[in-house]
Each structure stands twice: as structure tokens, then as C-alpha cells.
C-alpha positions, 0 to 999 in steps of 0.5 A: 554535484558536477556542474552541467555547464563546465563539468566542475565538481565544486558547486554549492547550494544556494537555496533549499526548499521542500516540494509542496507535497513533501516528496522531494527537496529542491535545491538551487546550486551554483558552480564555484568555477563558472558561476552557472546556476542550476536546480536539482531535485532530491527524491527518496528511492526505495528498493521495495514497497513502503507502507504508510501507517495510519499514524503517518509512520512509514515502514518497509512492506513485510510479507510475513506481517501480511501473511500472519494477518491472513493466517489469523483470519483463515485459522481452522477454515478450509483454506490451505497454505498454497491458498494463503501463499497465492493471496499474499503473492496476488496482493503483493503484485497488485501493490507493485503494479501501482506507480507509487512505492508507498501504499497505505494500510488502508490499501492493503486491508481493502485488498486482503478483504476482497481476496478473503471474501472470494475465498472464504466468507467466514475468514472474510468476516473475521478479517473485517471485524478486526480491520474495520474495528466495528464499534458495536454488534449492529455494524457486524450484523450489517456486514454479516447480512451483506455476506449472507444476501450475496450468497443467497441472491439467485444468479442474474438470469438476464441472459435468457 
């Protein structure tokens, strides 16, 4: 690291500590030539999205994994390959539009649920039954009832 005061490339670290949120490292440095002290921050920079899993592990975003999950939910349903590709692309675009580079599996699951609910309700129910890990049939029944109610509710005629 070059000294911002004299430009010398021989500086050494006096103190290092992580930030409160754990996303960066603060380093206090001193120039060996002129004695100027300054602070630098080290942050990870990723080329692509990273996914934070429920166990805290972080791994690169994998479009193939996302696609496989959607294909399992839409298997033997009237959802073609182009529709699956459109859903994967839309979810990826929504995730990359966020400011952060790390997304959670919960964010991804919520987006998949939204897109599948709009596209095919049976595929949606298949997906949420695994994603939400329903503990008993009553939870599944409540979700099924919500889907049926949403489909049978008459449109809002407040415009007339």
C-alpha cells in the first residue's frame, strides 16, 4: 500500500480489526519513510451474486440449481422451457438489482414462490410444500385453501 502523503510503497500495519457488521476489515497503517498514519478498509468484492444459506455458509449463485428447483415444481405441468427460463431470468434480474451482492436463500425462495403462484398454482403448491417444509397436513391445507380462495374470489367491481 502506497503512502497517500509521500507515495512511498513501504507501509506497515499497526492495528487490524473487523467492522461491527463483519463485512470489512479496518487497518491502521504507518509509512516507514515519513511516519504518516492512515486507515484503509478491506472489503470482499465478488464478480457475481453470492447466496447465504440457512447454516450461514456462502456460495456462488447457481442458475442451474435455481432452474432445477423450478423444473421439479413444474414437472408435468403446462409450463414450457421458455417460461422456466423467463422465471429464472426474472429472479436473477431482481436479485442483481438489489444493492447487496449477498442474497439469502429466503429471498430466492420468496421470489420463486411469487413467480410460480402467478404462472401455475399447482407448481406453486409443490414448491412451497418443500420450501416452507410444512410440519403437518393442516399447514398445507391452509395454503391450498388460500390458493383456491384467491382463484374463486370475484374481481373487485369498485370501478362500476
